[in-house]
N, C-alpha and C positions, 0 to 999 in steps of 0.2 A: 419485325414483330412489334406490335404495339402493346402497351400495358393492358389494354382491354382484352387481348386474346390470351393473356396468361391465366392459368387456373387460380393461383393464389399469389398475392403480392406481399412480400415481407421486406423490411429493411435489415440487411445483414450487418454491415459495419461501415466505418468511415475511413477514408484514406487521405493523407496529406500529399498533394501533388505539386507543391511549390517548386520542386527541383526538377520537374520533367520538362521535355522540350515543347516545341510549338506545333507539333504535327497532329493535333487533336482533330479527329473527324467530327463533323457536325451531323453525321447520320446517326443521331442518338436520340432515343425516345425517353431518356431519363435526365436527371439534373446534371448539367455539365459543370458549371461553376469553376471555370478554369483558373488555376492558381489559388483556389480556395478549397476548403473541405467539401467533399461531395458525398452523397449517399448512394450506395450501390443497392439497386432494387433487383431482387432475384426471384426466380420462379421456384416455388416450393414444390419439391418432388415427393413429399410425404402423402399419405393417404387421406389426411384430414387438413382442415384449415389452420391447425395449430402450428406453432413455430418449431416444436420439438421434432427431431428427426434428422435426416441427412440432407445436405444442401450442396449443390454444385452450381457455382457462379462463374461466368466468363465475362470479363470486361472487353467488349468487342470494338469499342469506338476509338481505339488507338491502333491504326493500321501498322502491321509488321511487328507489333510488340504486345500481343494479346496476353492478358494476365488471367490465370486460373486460380480460383480460391476454393479450396475444399474444406468444409467445416464439418468435422465428425463429432457428434455428441451422443455418446452411448448413455442415454438417459435410463432411468429406472423402468420406464414402460418398454423400451426396446429390449432391455435385458430380460424383463419378465416374459416378453413374447418369445425370445430365443430359448429360454429355459423350458417354458411350457411346450413349445414346438418340439424341443429335443426329447422330452419324455413321451409325447404323443406319437412319436415316430420311431419307436424302438431304439432310442439312444443313438440315432444316426446323425452325425454332424453334417454330412453331405446333404441329406434331405432337409435338415434345418436351414442350411445356407440357401438352398434352392427356394424354399418357401419364404424365407426372409426377403430374398431378392424380388420374388413375385408379389408378396404382400405390400412391400413399400415401394414398388415400382422402380427398383434400382436397375440401371442400365447394365449391359453385359460386362463392361469394364469398370463399373462403379465399385466403390469400396464397401465391403460387407465384413462382419466379424469373422476372423480366421479361426482355424481349428484350436489354437492355443487359447484364444480369448474365450471361445465357447466352453472349453474344458474348465477354464478358471471360474467362469460364472456358475457352472454346474457344481463344481467343488465347493464354492462359497455357499451356494444354496443348500447343499447337503449338510454342511457343517454348521452354518449359522441361521439358516432359514431365510436368508436374504441374498439378493443378487449383487448388491453393491460391494465395493471394495472393503475388505476387512480392515479394521483399525489396527495399526501397529501396536504391539504390546509395550508396556512400560509407560514412562512419564510422557505426557503430551508435549509436543514441540512448542517452543516459544520463540518468537521472532524478536529482533532488536527494535522494538517499538519505542516511541518517545516515553511512554509510561514506564516501561522496563528500564530504560536508561535513567530516567529521573529517580526511580526507586533504587537503582544501584548506586547512584550518586549519594542519595540520602543515607543509605545503609553504610557505605564506605566512609562518609564524612563523620557519622556518629561513632563507628567502630573501625578505625583505620588499621588496628592491629589484628583484627579477625582474619583468618585465612580465607583464601578465595573459595576453598571447598565449603567452609561453613557459611560464607556469604551466599553462595549459590543455593545451598540447602534451605537457608532462611527465606530467600526470595522465590523459591520454587522454580529456579532455572537450572539448566545443565551447566556443568563447570565450563565447558567449551563456550557456551553462549555468554556466560558472565565474563570470561576472560576476553572475549572479543569486544564486549561492551567496554570493559575497563581500558583495553589497549587502543581500540580503534575509534570508539565514540567519546570516551571521557579523557583519553590521552593520559591515563594514569600509568605509573611505573612502580614496580615492587622495589622499594628502597631498603637496603640493609641497615640495620642498627649497628653503630660502632661501639665496641667494647673498649673502654679506656680505663687505665688505672686511676684510682682516686688520688687526686693531687692535693698537696698542702702548700702553704705559702713559701716554705723554705725550699721546695723542690725546684722552683724556677731559677733562682740565682745559682744554685748548685749545678744544674744542668748547663747553664751558660758558661760557668767557670770551667767545667769539664771539657767542653768543646774548645775553649780558648787554649787550655793546656795541651790538648791533642794536636792542635794546629801548630803550636810552637815546638813540640818535641818529636813528632812522628814525621819522617821524610817519606816520599813516595815509594822508595824501594824497600822499605822495612816490611817485615812479616808481622802482621797483627793477628794474634790468635784470640778471637772474641769468643767468650763463653757466657752462658747464662742458664738459668733454671726456668723450666716451664711447669706450672701447676695444672694438672689435669683434674678438674673439680669433680667430685663425686656427688655433690648435692645438686639441687635443681637450679641450674644457671641458664641464662639465655644463650641459645645456640644461634649465632648470627647467620649460619649457613641456611637455615630453613625459616628464618624470621624475616618478614617483609612488612613494609609500611607503605600502603597505597596512597599516593598523592600525585598532584600534577607536577610538583617540583620536589626535589630532595629536601626534606626538612632538617637534615643533618642531626637527627635525633641521637642522643647518647644515653647509655645506661651505665650508671655507676654501680660498682660492686665492692664489697669489703676486700681488703688486701689478703686477709687470712681466713680461709674456709677449709673445710674438709677436702683434701686433695692428695694426689701422689705427685712427688717432685721428680722431674727428669732433667738431667744436666747434659749439655752438649757444647762442643767448641768447634769453630770453623775459621778457616783463613783462605786466602786465595790459592794456597798450595794443597788444600784438602780439608777434610773434616775428621774430628774424633767422634767415635761412636757414642750413642746415647748411654747415659748411666742412670739407673734407677736407685734412688735412696730407699732401700728396703733392707730389713733384717728378718730372716725366717718368713719370707713372703708377706711381711707386714710393712706398711708404710711407716717411715720414721721421719722425725723432724731433722732438718739439716742444722747441725751444730759444728763447732770447731773440730772436735775429734773425728766426726764422720767425714767432714770435708777434707781434712788432712789425709785420712785413710784413702779417700777417693783419689787424691793427687798422687799418692805414693804407689798404690796398687793398680790404678787404672790409667791415669794420665801419663805418668812417667814412661811406661813402655811404649806409648804411642807417639811421644814427642820426637823420637828418633827418625820418624818417617819424613820430617820436614828437612833435616840436614842443614840447619841454619845455626850459626854461632850466636846470633842474637834474635830473640823473638819478643815482641811486645805481647804480654799476656793480660788481657782485659777480663775482669771478673766483677761480680756484684760487689758494690761498695759496702754492703752490710757486714761482710766478713772482716773488714778492716778493724772493726771495733772489738772483735772477740778473739782474734788469733793473730800470731805473728807469722802470717802466711808468707811474707817476703823472704824470711830466713829459710822457711821450709822449701820454697821453690828454688832458692839458691842452692840448697843442698841436693835436691833431687835432679835438677837440670844442669848443675855445674856452670852456671852463667851468672854474670853480674846483674843484680836486680836493684833497681832504684824506684822509689815511690815519689811521684810528683806531689808537692805539698798541697793538702786540702783538695785532693782530686777524688770526687765521688761520682758514682754512676747515676745516682738519683738526685 
């Protein structure tokens, strides 16, 4: 068949044939261009000379490996014809398909709108007055374009402490899209802020001296009962569990906070043999400050009954060094534990 005998001639698409074999037939009336991009010239099967409609193309000049290309384009004109035909023929889907095949010259085995597709177009027309696909509700989708990636980088650089949820809202993106941009495009990571105690100049040599004393006096088989208090702050403090700092590398950012704020104090001790339960410094369900009297009361009424669980004749008891200055706790521990107690000189935990 020559090009002149075709009803209408349209260029459908282009294919790259660099990787195919050498069995190309020369019985071809269209552009061959072996090893290069070629243009497929197809016969238009629609009722007019326009490109819109259904197209069936068969690439015949490769013997033994013919390629079929079906391009289905349900344009607005096709949908309008289907809906109009549907209403004119007593809402009959079968009659609509028959007239569609006849009107557009579709072969017996050619593809036509199925029952589900026709029902969907009719439902859309009744609801919106249009045959096209209904727009999905909610926020329109955004792709990870270069513009959105650049906008996200600028926003995060200016406000690295703002949460991803707020950043997405400010940029008009969904949270999932923004997180994909941050992780996959910008290679940013949510870094946690470290909460550290405010340090003074005298703390560093005291800590070093404490470590040296421990290395000299504690042997590997000794039982070390380590105790400490934790302040659960009641005021607005930074919660590092939900605080993130978006950046390409971890900035090791720190946040200093005052040593004494409104809080509730909880004491606990632990060793390799076990742990002593938590103790809350409270009176009448009210938080109280830890002083020498309350600390001694805690040792006698709470710690002493639980020390028997270790079954050791000698226990290293480590505690906060601030108590050293306000109470004779070594004598108290000697009385309640019935053990020899010694205090290394100038040993402080801070």
